[in-house]
N, C-alpha and C positions, 0 to 999 in steps of 0.2 A: 330733166327739169328740176330745179330746186323746189323744195317743199315750201308752200306758203306758210308764213309764220302764224301761229295760233296762240291766243292769249293763254290757253291752258298748258302750253309748253313751258310756261313760266310759273305754273302753280306748284307750290310745295306739296309733296305727297302727303296723303292723309296719315296722321300719326299712327293710326291703327293698322296701317299696312306695314308690318314690321320690316320686310325686306327692303322696300322702296325707301321708307323713312330712314332706315339705318344707312342707306347709301347716299342720302341727300348731302350735297356739299355745295357751298357757294362757289367753289372752284369750277363747277360745271356751267356757270353763267358768266359770260364776258361782260363786265360793266361798261365796256366801250362799244358794245354792239348796239345797232339801231334797227331792230327787226321791223318796227312799225313806222319807220320814217318814210316820208314821201320824196325824200331827196335832201336838199340843203335846208338850212335853218329857216329860210323864208317859206319854203314849201311846208315845213312842219308847223310853222306859225299859222299859215293859212288853214292847214288841217285842224289845228287846235281851235281856231275861231269857229269853224263849222261844228266841231264837237261842242263848243261852249253854247252855241245857239240851241242845239238839241238838248243839252243838259238843262238849260234855263227853262225850256218848255216842259220838260219832265218834272223838274223840281217844283215848278208852279203847281202842277197837278198833284204832286205829293203833298204839298202844303194845303191845297184846297180840299183834297180828300180827307185830310186830317185823321188818318187811320193807321197807315203804315209808318215805319221809322227806318232810317238808314244811318249806318255808322261807317265812316271811312277812317281807318287807322293808318297813320304814316309814321314809320320808323326808319332809322338809318344812321350811319356813322355821322360824326360832326362834319358839316359842310355838304351833306348829301342833298340838301335842297328842299327840306320840308316846307319852309316858308315860301320859297320860290314856286314850289308845286301848287300851293294853295292860291297864290296870286295868279299863276298862269292858267290853271284849270278852271278856276271859278271867276275869272275876269268878266265873263259875259253873264254870270248867273246873278239873278236878283237876290240880295241878301235876306229878303223876307223868307223865313223858314230855314235859314242857313246859320249854323252856329259853329264857331271855331273855338276849340278848347286847347290851350297850350299847357302842357304839364311840365312843371319845374321840380326841383328837389322838394320832398315833402316838408311842410311846415311842422313845428313841434306838435300842434294840435292834430295834424294828419298822421304824423309818425306814431302818435300814442294809440292809434287804432289799427285795425287790420288794413293791409295794403290796398284792398279794393274799396274801402269806404269812400275815399275821395273820388274814385272813378265812377262808382255807381251813381253818385249825385249828378254826374255830368252826362249821362247817357241821353240819347235823343228822345224827345217827347213825340207824341203822335203828330205826324205831318212835318217832322223836322229832319233835316240832314245835318248830322253833327260830324265834325272833322276833328280827330284827336291828333294834335301836333306833339308827338311823343305820346306815351300812354302808360297803361298798367304794365307794359312790357319792360319799362325802365326798371321795375322791381325784380326782374329776373336777369337783368343785364349788369347794371352798375354794382349792386350788392354782391353779385357772384364774382365779378372781376376783382373787386376790392376785398374779397374774402369775408364779407360781412354775413353771408349765409353759406351753409355747407350744402353738399350735394343733395342730402335728404330733404332739406328745407326747399331747395330749388325745385325738386321733383314734386313736392307738395303744392308749391305755388303753380306749377304747370297744370296740375290737376284742378286746382281751384279756378284757374283762368278758363280752362275748358268748361267747367261747370257754370261759371259766371256767364260766359258767352252763350252757352246752351240756354240758360235762363232768358237772356235777352232775345235770342232767336225764337224761342217758344212763345214769347210775348209780342211778336210782330216786328222785331228789329232785324233787318238784313245787314249783314256785316261783311266788309271787304277790308283786307289788311295788306298794305304794300310796304315791302322792305326796299328802300331806295338804295341800290347797290352801286357804290362807287369804288374806284381803285385807290390804292394808297398814293400813287403818283398824282391822281387828280385831286385828292385831298390836299396834298402838298401845294399844288398850284393855287388852289382856292384859299388856303390859309395864307400863303405868301402874298396874294393879291390884296388881302385884307390888311396886311402889314404895310405894303407898299403904297396903298391909297389912304391918305389921311381921312377921307370921307367915309371909309369903311372901318376905321379903328373901333368904333362902337360895337361892331360885330365880333371883334376879336377878344378872346378870353385866354389868358395864360394857361388855364386848366386844360384847354384844347390840346396843348402841346404834351401835357402829361398823359392825356388819354391816347394821343397818337403813339406814344411809346409802348402802349399796351394794345396796339392794333391787333396782333394775333390773338390775344386773349378775348378781346371784344368780338372778333370775327367768330371764334369758336363758340362764344356765348350766344351769338345770334344764330348760328347753325343749330345749336341744341334747342333753343327756344322755338325757332320756326318749325323744326321737325316734331317737337312735342305738342304744338298747339295749332297746327294746320288741320282743320276739320271740314266736313261737308258744309256745316252751317256757318263757319267762320274761316274761310280759306286764306292762306298767305300766298302772295305773289312776289317774286323777285323781279324788280324793275331795273334794268340796266340804266344807270343814271349819270354816267360821265358826260353825256350830251343832255343839257338842260331841256332843249325843245323836245327831244325824243322822250325823255322822262315824263314830261307833262302830257304828251300825246298818249303814251301808254296808260298812264293813270286815268286820263280822260276816257279812253276806250273801255277800260275795265269798269269804270263807274257807269258809263252809258249802257253797257251790256247789262249791268245789274238793274238799273232803273227800268230799262225796257222789259226785263223779265217780270217786273212787278205788275205789268198790265194796268198802269195808272190811268184813271179816268177822272174827269171833273165830276163833282156831285150832281145828282139829278136836278134838272131845272125846277124852280119853285112855281107851282101852279098859281099861287097867290099873287105873283107878280104880273101875270098875264093881263094885258089891257091897260096897265098903268101908264099914264102919260104925264110927264113932268112939265109943269107950266113955267 
């Protein structure tokens, strides 16, 4: 009998576990696999709708409780579907207490400061679920591939990221990080669809083609970053993402498990409201 898929099968080993971390490779994860699929696309969409209802109820408690914080980090190669994941997973979730933060290239003001300055300003507040669409991890991916930082600086940034995320965790932020893992062939199809469809031209950037030429370099940079920054308090998960519905289902399941683990409750009822009747 085949082993039932487990979300932790897709968790990147703790960086402190030298042997496992050293063996970590994205080659061990098939981007076309659909371990948490209920069948076809329609079945996965139905499953996602059910997840969305549960996420909405838990996120409302998180917001009402106004004590704990949740951070979801989404990273992935170009066209891996960060925007689509946000639309799909949070379609049923009340935007109250939900905040999406897209990170672009640093502005001159941001670049004049340490790389985490602009990120720390955007972390979730009490009762908030923040979603980073790209994140501080761009600063150990793009600069590394472009040769703007050397290996020593990259290792320093890994350490600073671990320390930064530990600070957040120690102050009540629960962190989950998802690497949306697509194949090079699937990226080709998605880029081509943007070129072929005039209504999608706004999504296409010529720089995407330059980045595609450096596919292997970016893949290696991702492997190194994930292995160096997956921790007990801020784990990385590799999400097979060639299938958009499956990608959304898996991210939804990961987030639902995290929210359920927080044992969220509504605030205590107010005694002062007992007996009040509205005329």
